[in-house]
C-alpha positions in Angstrom: 109.9 108.7 152.1 108.7 105.3 152.7 110.7 103.2 154.8 110.0 99.3 156.0 109.6 99.0 160.2 112.1 95.7 159.9 114.7 97.9 158.0 114.8 100.5 161.0 115.2 98.1 164.1 119.0 99.0 164.0 118.7 102.6 163.8 115.9 102.5 166.8 118.7 100.2 168.6 121.5 102.9 167.8 118.9 105.6 169.0 118.6 103.8 172.1 122.3 103.3 173.0 123.1 107.0 172.0 120.3 108.6 174.3 121.3 106.0 177.4 124.7 107.3 177.5 123.6 110.9 177.0 121.5 110.4 180.2 124.3 108.9 181.9 125.7 112.4 182.1 124.5 114.0 185.2 125.6 117.1 185.7 124.3 117.6 189.6 127.1 115.8 190.3 129.7 117.9 188.0 128.7 120.9 189.3 128.8 119.9 192.6 132.1 118.5 192.0 133.4 121.6 190.5 132.4 123.1 193.8 134.5 120.8 195.7 131.5 118.8 197.3 129.5 115.9 196.4 125.4 116.5 196.1 125.0 112.7 196.8 125.9 113.3 200.4 123.8 116.6 200.6 120.7 117.1 202.0 118.4 114.5 200.4 121.4 112.9 198.3 119.1 113.1 195.3 121.2 115.0 192.4 119.0 117.3 190.8 117.2 120.4 191.1 115.9 120.7 194.3 118.7 119.2 196.1 120.7 121.6 194.3 118.6 124.8 195.3 118.8 124.0 199.1 122.8 123.0 198.9 123.9 125.6 196.4 121.3 128.2 196.1 118.8 128.8 193.5 121.1 130.2 190.9 123.1 126.6 190.8 119.9 124.8 191.0 118.2 126.5 188.3 121.7 125.9 186.1 121.0 122.0 186.9 117.6 122.3 185.9 118.2 124.1 182.6 121.2 121.4 181.5 118.8 118.4 182.8 115.7 119.9 180.3 118.6 120.3 177.5 119.8 116.7 177.9 116.1 115.3 177.8 115.6 117.4 174.6 119.0 117.0 173.0 118.6 113.2 171.7 114.8 113.9 171.1 115.2 117.2 168.7 118.2 115.2 167.1 116.2 112.1 166.2 113.2 114.3 165.2 115.5 116.0 162.5 117.5 112.7 161.6 114.1 110.7 160.8 111.4 113.7 160.1 111.0 112.7 156.3 110.5 109.2 156.7 106.7 107.4 156.8 106.3 103.7 157.5 105.5 102.1 154.2 101.8 101.9 153.4 100.8 104.4 156.1 100.9 108.0 156.6 102.8 107.6 159.8 105.9 109.3 160.7 108.9 107.1 162.1 109.9 110.6 164.2 107.0 110.1 166.2 108.3 106.7 167.7 112.1 107.4 167.6 111.2 110.3 169.7 109.7 108.7 172.7 112.3 105.7 172.3 115.2 108.8 172.8 113.5 110.0 175.3 112.7 107.0 177.1 116.4 105.9 177.2 117.6 109.2 178.4 115.6 109.1 181.0 116.5 105.5 181.6 120.0 106.6 181.8 119.4 109.5 183.9 117.8 107.3 186.8 120.0 104.1 186.3 123.4 105.4 184.8 125.4 102.8 184.6 128.7 105.0 185.1 127.4 105.6 188.7 126.6 102.3 189.6 122.6 102.7 188.5 122.2 105.5 191.3 120.8 108.8 189.3 118.1 111.2 189.4 114.3 111.4 189.3 113.8 112.3 185.9 111.4 115.2 185.8 113.4 117.5 184.0 114.6 115.0 181.6 111.0 114.3 180.9 110.2 118.3 180.7 112.8 118.7 177.9 111.1 115.3 175.6 107.7 117.1 176.0 109.1 120.3 175.2 110.3 118.4 171.6 107.2 116.6 171.4 104.2 118.8 172.9 105.8 122.6 172.9 103.1 124.3 173.7 101.5 121.9 176.7 105.1 121.5 177.4 106.0 125.0 178.1 102.2 126.0 179.5 102.9 123.1 181.8 106.6 124.1 182.7 105.7 127.6 183.9 102.6 126.8 186.0 104.7 124.1 187.8 107.2 126.3 188.1 105.2 129.1 189.6 103.2 126.4 191.9 106.6 125.5 193.4 107.7 129.0 194.1 104.2 129.6 195.8 103.8 126.6 197.9 107.5 125.0 198.1 105.8 121.5 197.2 108.5 120.0 194.6 106.9 117.0 194.2 103.3 118.0 193.2 104.9 120.4 191.3 107.0 117.9 189.0 103.7 116.0 188.6 102.3 118.9 187.2 105.3 119.5 184.7 104.9 116.3 183.2 101.4 114.8 183.4 99.5 117.5 181.2 102.1 117.0 178.3 102.1 113.3 178.5 98.1 113.1 178.3 98.3 115.5 175.6 100.2 113.2 173.5 98.1 110.3 174.0 95.5 111.9 172.9 97.2 113.2 169.5 98.3 109.8 169.1 94.9 108.1 169.6 93.7 110.6 166.8 96.6 109.5 164.7 96.8 106.0 165.2 92.7 105.2 165.1 91.1 107.5 163.6 93.5 108.3 160.7 94.9 104.9 160.6 92.2 103.0 161.7 91.8 100.6 158.5 95.6 99.5 158.8 96.9 97.1 161.4 100.3 99.0 161.5 98.2 101.7 162.7 97.3 100.3 165.6 100.5 98.7 166.6 102.4 102.1 166.1 99.8 103.6 168.4 100.1 100.8 171.3 103.8 100.6 171.3 104.2 104.6 171.3 101.6 104.9 173.6 103.5 102.2 176.0 106.7 103.9 175.9 105.2 107.3 177.2 103.0 105.1 180.0 106.8 103.6 180.8 108.2 107.0 180.8 105.7 107.9 183.2 106.1 104.7 185.6 109.8 105.7 185.5 109.5 108.9 186.9 106.8 108.2 189.3 109.3 105.3 190.5 112.2 107.3 190.8 109.9 109.8 192.8 108.2 107.4 194.8 109.9 108.4 198.4 108.7 112.1 197.6 105.4 111.1 196.8 104.8 109.1 199.8 106.0 112.2 202.1 104.0 114.5 200.0 101.0 112.2 200.6 101.5 111.8 204.6 102.3 115.6 204.6 106.1 115.0 205.5 107.7 116.7 202.1 110.9 118.4 202.5 109.8 121.7 201.3 111.9 123.9 199.2 111.1 127.5 199.6 112.2 129.1 196.5 110.5 132.7 197.5 112.5 132.6 200.9 115.6 132.0 198.9 115.1 134.7 196.7 114.3 137.1 199.6 117.9 136.0 201.4 119.6 136.5 198.4 118.3 139.9 198.2 119.4 140.5 201.7 122.7 139.5 200.9 123.0 141.5 198.2 121.7 144.5 200.0 124.8 143.5 202.9 127.2 143.4 200.5 126.3 146.7 199.1 126.3 148.5 202.5 129.7 146.8 203.6 131.0 148.0 199.9 129.8 151.5 200.8 131.0 151.8 204.2 134.4 150.5 203.0 134.7 153.2 200.4 133.7 155.8 203.0 136.2 154.8 205.5 138.6 154.8 202.4 138.0 158.5 201.7 138.2 159.2 205.5 141.3 157.8 205.8 142.7 160.0 202.6 141.2 163.1 204.6 142.9 162.6 207.4 
């Protein structure tokens, strides 16, 4: 079904508002509150995966990461489905491509600058991963796995974050270039479509880089606060072994008491 861009502006506006409000939901704050603490007053004060890992352990950090990824993917996936059959009039360009990045941009904007938390939010890394897992699934999955592996081995969260979001952004820009300039070069709207969507992706990257500026500065100067997931895993294994040993000792003690 072909539609005119001018007739869609109000739908894009609704997508932007809906996505921004979804972005305002901060799972790190919610989880830490459930645990009777305030993550914004713990560690680095950032309500995100790494600080949650350092404060509450790897399991809670992983839960926060998954929920934030889901938050970034949800509005993007919804608009992808809603607009899947719509094509801009006079072209072969799918409305869903532009709509997905509008949704992605505003959910990340809502996460970084949430109105309900006085515009003080997280860095938007996990939300960006969620966006790119929908728009560039293969590159998004590979980049995320490489980033997690890098953080696991080096404890350098900032560099790992850049590894997670940069390749899928580049992959999308390349695919948009092919779509906008090779297939639709003769159409004026094809160029406009490419330029608008390309700038949205750049804005997403700038938002995330801006929110991560302190960490990136510390990374360059060598002062980044490392978060060793391997140490956390080792500590958890030792804790479980200790708990099993204590449980076994208590069981033996009860048996001896019964015999006596």
